[in-house]
N, C-alpha and C positions, 0 to 999 in steps of 0.2 A: 627619423626613428619611428617605428611602428609602436603605437600605444596599446597597452593591454586591454583597455576599455573598448577600443575599436575592434580588436580581435574577438573579444567576447561577444560583441554585437553580431559579427559575421557568423560565428559559431552558432549563436542562438537562431539566426535566420535559417542556417542550414538545418538545424535540428527541428525547428518548429515549422518550417516550410513557407513562411511569409514574414514580412516585416511586422505586420499587425500582431500575428501570433507570438513573434519574438518579443515584441514590446510588452505584451501581456505577461509573458513568462518572466521577463526581467523587471517588471514593475515600472517601466518607463513609457513615455508617449511614443507613438510611431514616428513622429518627427525627430525625436531625440535619437532613436535607433538609426533613422535615415542619415542624420548628421554624422553619426559615428562611422557609418558605411562610407560616406563621402570623404570623411577624414582619412579612412583607411586607404581608399583609392588614391588620394593625393599623396599619402605617405609612402605607399608601395609603388605608385606609378603604373598600376594595372587596374583594369575594370573588373570588379568582382561580381557584380550583379547585372542582369539584363532583363528587360521587361518581357513578360510572356502573358498576353491577354491582359487581365486585370492584376496579375500577380507578378512575381519575379522568379528567375532561375539563377543559380550560380553559374558563372562562366567556368571554363576549364581552370583558369588561373585562380578564380575564386574558390573552387573546390580544393585545389592544392593548398591554398593559403588557409582554408578552414581546417584541413587535416593537420597542418603545422600548428595552427591555433589550438586545436584540441590537445595536442601533445604538450604544448607550452603551458596551457591553463591547467592541465592535469599535474604537471611537475610543480607548478606554483602552488596548487592546492595541497599537494603532498608536502611541500616545504612548510607551508603554513600550519599543516596539521601535525607535523612532527618536530622538526628542528626549531621552529619558532614558537611552539606551544610548550607550556610547563606540564610535564607528564604527571605531576602530582596534583594539578589543579584544573579539572575540567572547567571550561569557561566559554563564554560567548552564547550565541543563539544556535540551537540545533533544530532543524526543520524535520519533523517526523510525519510520515504519511502512513496510515493504517486503515484496513477495512473496518467496517462499523462494529462488528462483534468483538474484534481485537481491541478497539478503542475502549469498550466496556470491560472486557475480561482481562486485558493485559496492560494497555497503556494507562488507564485510570489508576490501577494499583501501583504501576511503576512510578507515576507522577507523585503518588502519595509517599512512596518510599523515598523518592528524590527529595521531596519537600522536607520530610522528617530528617533525613541525613544532613541536608544543608542547614536546617535549623540547629541541629546538634553541633555541627561544625562551627556555626556562627555564635553559639551560645545563646540562642534565642528561639522562642517557639513561634515567632511571627510568621515564618515561612512554612511551618508544618502543614502538610497536606496540600500545599499550593503547587509544588513542583517547579517553583520559580525562584530564581534570583539570589538566595542567601550567599552562595559561594561563587556567583558569577555565571552559572550555567542556566540558561533559559530554554525550555523545550516548547516549541509551538507545533500544534497537531492539526492535520487536515485528514478527513476521512475520504478514502478513495477505494474503488475496486482494485484488486491486486495488479491487474495489467496496467492501469493508469499509475499506480504507485511505482511500479518498476520503471515506467517511462519517466516519471518525475525525478526519480533518483538517478537514473542513467544520464539524464540531461543536465543535472545539477540544480533542478528546481527544488529538490529536497535532499537531505543528507542521509536519512535512514528510513527504510520502509519495513513495515510488518505486513507480510503477504501470506497467502495460503496456496497450496498446490494439491488439488484433488488427484488421486492416483489415476482417475479416468480422464482428467483434463489437465495435462501438463502445463506448467507455467514456464515460459521461455525467459531465461536470465541472460542478458547480454554479456559479452566477454569482459567488459570493463568493470563488472560487478562481482561481489562476493556474496554467497548465500550461506547462511548458517541456520540449522534446524533449531526450533524452540520446543515444540511439543506436537503430539498427534491429537487431532480433534475429531471425535466421532459425531456423525449426524444421525438423528433418530427420525422416524416418521411419527408425527404428532397426529393423534386421533381423538375424536370426541369419545368420551367414556361410554357412550351408547353404541359406538361402532362395533360391528361383529368381530373385528380383529383386535379390539382394545384389550382383551384378556390374554392375548398371546405373549409369550416371553420373547419372541422374535418373529419377524416376517421375512419372506423372500420376495424378490422382484415379481415372480409369477402371482403372488397374492395381491399385487397392487395395480394390475393392468386395467382394471375397470373403475379406478377411483377418479374423483374430480379433485384437482389440485389448485393450490395457490402457490405461486412461484415468484422468485426475484425476476426482474425484467429480462426479456429475451437478450441473449448475448452475454449476460453476466456469468461469471464462472460457476456460481451456485446453480443457476438455471441450466447450464450445460451439464453439470453433474447430475441433476435430476433427469435430464433427457437420457443420459448414459445408463441410468438404472434399467430402463426398459428397452434400450437399443438392442441388447442381445436377444430379446424376444421378438424383435421386429415390430415393436409397438412404439407409439409416441404418447407421452402422458397427456391426458385431457386437462389442460390448464385453463381454468375458468377465470382466474384473477392473477394479475401481475402487480406486485407491490414490492418495493425495495426494503421495506421495514419488517423485520421478523416479528415485531410486536403485533403488527396487523395479521400476520400469518397465525399467530397464537390465538388472537381474538376470533378469527374466522373459524378456526378449528373448534373453539369453545362454542361458537354459534351453530356448529354442525353444517357449515357451508362447504367446507373442503377439508382435505388432509394436506399436510405440509412436511417437507424435509427441512429440519432445522438443526444446525450444529449445536453442540453443548457449550462451546466457548461463548461467554457473554450472554448466555440464555438466562432470562430471569426465572424465578421459581414459577412453575406452571400453575395456573389457576385451577380451581375445582372444575371438573368436567373435561380436562385435557390430559391425555395419557401419552407418554413417550415410549415407543417400541423400537428396539434396534432392528436394522435391516442387515441380513446376513446373506452369504453366498452371492456376491461378496459383501463384506462390511463396507459401510459408507464412511470413509475417513478422508480427512485432508491433513496434509503436513503443513503446520504453521511455522514460518521462519522469518528471518530478517535479511534484508539486503542493503548493501552500501557499496560505494565505489571503492575499487582497489586502492586508489590514492588516499583514502581515508582510513585504511586498515590500522594505522598506528595512532589515530587521533585520540587523545585522552577523553574527549567528550563522547565520541562514538563508543569507545570501550567501556566507559562508565555506564552509559545508558543500556548498552547490550547486557552487561552483567546484571543490572537491575531487572531487565526483562527476563533474563534466564532464571533469576531467583523467583520471580512471580510465576513463571511457567512451571517451575519445579514443584510448586505447591498446588497446582491445579489438578482436578480430577475430571478430565474431559476425554481421555483416551478410551 
């Protein structure tokens, strides 16, 4: 009889591309994953992996078995999330992955709501603000760029993702996932108050062609959104500094080093000397949403956290 743990190991190798990467995703050692693969080969009577250079490839039989494995694991997940779960009591550990500004602007307030609600349900203030444990639901959060977040959720490394989708840089959502909109987030150009454009009520891309910029790292979605602003003019932004932290962007604008494109969601109050000016024609906006696997659509924990995120998003002024 084929064991679920062995199937899970094979599916992880297929999704991650190697035994080492699969072991990291599953939280096991590479030798433990290899042992599960050997067990699967013994149980099934077929060879599922073959060596290729320093790595491995799935055989034809291995690929077929992995496909069956994904379906079986998906059905098992759906069973656990619905029929075996109490719909009135969200519980267990929910792994959430979100981009950094969503962690500040959405996830943090959601955890506060979760902690307060659980404390009330438990008749205690001990869990208020913690987002952990009083009613049995624990949310663990990892910050990731939206593309990595989608990948983590799609492969089962996370249960729920908060992502963003710039109109100019579409985010691809796999077929096994559901996407729900949360809110629209506008990005402004941040300027030093002494900058000639600082007194404007709005600027257009043509006003920004000669600026020196600070940007998120090359390849990040926000960096690609910045590149798209000037693409229609046949220009490339003059990016002098790359840094993933928008706090650094704000500091460098204050110092007069560069200008920056910074979304409103999770943005702290701007310091003296920094002015936010909207970009128009087109507006620079990103659609913030949530993603989860279709097998988790009826999960009480997923639905509970989604509702809390929707409540937080409804009270934001970022559009």
